[in-house]
C-alpha positions in Angstrom: 108.0 110.5 62.7 110.0 110.9 59.3 109.2 107.9 56.3 110.7 106.1 54.4 110.8 102.9 51.4 113.3 100.0 51.9 114.2 98.1 48.9 115.0 94.8 49.2 114.8 92.8 52.0 115.2 93.3 55.7 118.5 91.7 56.7 117.3 89.6 58.9 114.9 90.0 61.1 115.2 93.0 62.8 117.6 94.6 61.2 117.3 97.1 57.9 120.4 98.6 55.5 119.2 102.1 53.9 120.7 103.3 50.9 121.1 105.7 48.5 118.9 109.3 47.9 117.2 107.9 51.1 120.8 107.1 53.7 121.3 110.8 52.8 118.4 112.3 53.7 118.6 111.0 57.2 122.1 112.5 56.8 120.7 115.8 55.5 117.1 116.0 58.2 120.2 115.2 60.9 118.5 111.9 62.3 120.4 111.1 65.4 121.8 107.1 66.6 118.2 106.0 69.3 115.4 108.7 67.4 112.5 106.4 65.7 112.2 106.8 61.9 109.2 104.0 60.1 110.2 102.1 57.4 107.8 100.7 55.2 108.2 97.4 52.9 106.5 99.2 50.0 104.3 96.8 50.7 101.6 97.9 53.1 103.2 97.1 56.1 105.6 99.9 58.1 108.6 98.8 60.1 109.3 101.2 63.0 112.8 101.6 63.3 115.4 103.3 66.2 118.4 105.0 64.5 122.0 103.2 64.9 124.1 104.7 62.4 123.4 107.1 59.4 127.1 108.0 57.3 125.5 109.4 54.2 126.2 106.3 51.9 124.0 103.4 54.4 122.0 103.9 57.3 121.5 100.7 59.5 118.2 100.5 61.4 116.9 98.0 64.8 113.6 97.1 63.5 110.9 98.1 66.9 107.7 96.8 65.5 106.1 96.1 63.1 102.0 96.6 61.8 100.4 97.3 58.8 100.6 100.3 57.3 97.1 102.5 58.5 97.0 104.5 55.8 96.2 102.3 52.9 92.4 102.7 51.6 90.2 99.2 51.9 89.6 99.4 47.6 92.3 99.4 45.2 91.1 102.3 42.6 93.3 102.8 39.4 93.3 105.7 37.1 93.4 105.5 34.0 93.8 109.5 32.1 94.4 110.2 28.0 97.6 111.8 28.3 97.5 115.5 29.1 99.2 118.6 27.6 102.6 119.3 29.2 103.2 118.3 32.7 99.6 118.1 34.0 100.6 114.0 34.5 102.4 115.6 36.7 100.3 116.6 39.2 97.6 114.0 38.7 100.3 112.0 39.5 100.5 113.8 42.9 97.3 114.3 43.7 96.0 110.7 43.3 98.4 108.9 45.2 97.9 111.4 48.4 94.2 110.6 47.6 94.7 107.1 47.7 95.0 105.5 43.9 96.6 101.9 43.5 98.2 102.7 39.8 98.2 105.8 37.5 98.3 105.0 33.8 98.0 107.2 31.3 96.9 106.2 27.4 96.4 108.2 23.9 92.8 108.8 23.0 91.3 110.8 19.5 91.0 114.5 21.2 94.7 113.8 22.5 96.9 117.2 22.1 99.9 115.3 23.6 101.0 111.8 22.6 104.9 111.4 23.8 107.1 109.0 21.3 108.4 105.9 23.0 111.5 107.9 22.7 110.1 110.4 25.7 108.2 107.6 27.3 110.8 105.9 30.1 112.2 109.5 31.0 108.8 110.4 32.1 107.9 107.2 33.6 111.3 107.5 35.6 110.0 110.6 36.8 106.5 109.4 37.5 107.9 106.8 39.6 109.9 109.5 41.4 106.7 111.7 42.0 104.9 109.0 42.5 107.5 107.6 45.5 107.9 111.7 46.8 104.0 112.0 47.3 103.8 108.1 48.9 106.3 109.6 51.1 104.5 113.1 52.9 101.1 111.4 52.8 102.2 108.5 54.9 101.2 105.8 51.9 102.4 101.6 52.7 102.6 101.0 48.4 104.3 102.6 46.3 101.7 103.3 43.2 102.2 102.4 40.3 102.7 104.7 37.3 102.8 103.9 33.4 101.6 103.9 29.5 99.4 101.9 28.2 100.2 102.3 24.3 96.2 101.6 22.7 92.8 102.8 24.0 91.8 99.6 23.5 94.5 98.0 25.6 93.4 100.6 28.3 89.5 99.8 27.9 90.4 96.2 28.2 92.8 96.6 31.6 90.2 98.6 32.7 87.3 96.8 32.4 88.8 93.7 34.7 88.2 95.7 37.6 85.0 94.5 39.7 83.6 98.3 39.2 85.0 99.5 36.3 84.1 103.0 35.6 84.0 105.4 32.7 83.5 109.2 32.9 82.1 110.0 30.1 80.6 114.1 29.2 77.9 113.0 27.6 75.9 110.5 29.8 73.4 112.5 31.8 71.9 109.8 33.9 73.8 107.6 35.4 76.0 110.3 38.1 78.9 108.4 39.2 78.0 108.2 42.7 75.1 105.9 41.9 77.1 102.7 41.7 79.7 103.4 44.3 76.9 103.6 46.9 75.4 100.6 45.7 79.1 98.5 44.9 81.7 100.1 46.4 81.7 98.8 49.7 81.8 95.7 48.3 84.9 95.4 45.8 88.0 94.9 45.3 89.2 96.9 43.2 87.9 100.3 41.3 88.5 101.5 37.8 87.6 104.9 36.6 88.7 105.9 33.3 89.3 110.1 32.2 89.4 111.4 28.7 92.4 115.0 27.4 90.8 118.0 27.0 87.6 118.3 24.8 86.8 114.6 26.3 86.1 111.3 24.2 84.7 111.0 20.9 81.1 108.7 20.6 82.6 105.5 19.5 85.2 105.4 22.4 82.7 105.5 25.0 80.3 102.8 22.7 83.5 100.9 22.4 84.0 101.1 26.5 80.9 100.5 27.2 81.0 97.1 25.3 83.6 95.8 26.9 81.0 96.1 30.0 82.7 99.3 32.2 79.9 102.0 33.1 79.3 105.9 31.4 78.8 107.7 34.0 78.6 111.9 35.4 80.4 113.9 37.3 77.5 116.5 36.8 76.6 119.4 34.8 80.1 121.7 35.1 82.6 120.7 32.3 86.2 120.1 34.7 89.4 120.1 32.9 91.2 116.7 32.5 93.4 116.7 35.5 90.9 118.2 37.7 89.0 114.5 36.3 90.9 111.8 37.8 91.1 113.7 41.4 87.9 114.5 41.5 86.3 110.9 40.1 88.6 108.9 43.0 87.6 111.9 45.9 84.3 109.8 45.0 85.7 106.5 45.1 87.3 106.8 48.3 84.4 108.4 50.1 81.9 106.5 48.9 83.9 103.3 49.7 84.5 104.8 53.4 88.4 104.8 52.8 88.7 108.2 53.9 
């Protein structure tokens, strides 16, 4: 079944109007009147609808039934990734949305090679939102995960530390595996945060700041992961250990 996200509220309790690119997409897909599609409200509810009409500019649909989105995980996992080089952020967003992340934020750290200026951040955020939306549609998500920039390492740590289970991936941590706190506390948490470094990882003083803020320093094992691999691998562990797959 084709899937779309609505903007705004339903026209009434029985009807939804879709405009813009999604309306044009309905026409391109040659979805005909009386065929059914899923229209998500972006808040975790799916409206199963019957197409009434579509002209490329807008589509009118009749709501048949409304149900909770089945693809949303039981825990909100927020990814905080240090700015990567080139377009790696786009890959991180796409894969993390597919795996169930609630949000993906990027921040500067000491070893970041890429440090976008304010003029380029807005364009990046617009592009990131589009990637998040497309990945959410493709993977059947019930929400469009938020994406954005946090302008300092300190702010990112403070925000990440507010989660029920805040995890800081540190390549020099040798004692605590990411699986240990997840198996111990994961299923009882509502929120989990995962903080990952850029190329070259984190500086020791950054790990100290995270620890002092209340984050758990954890290891992903003996292998060194690329900065675009670490968030995806860690999120997979979170989803598995919290029974969200």
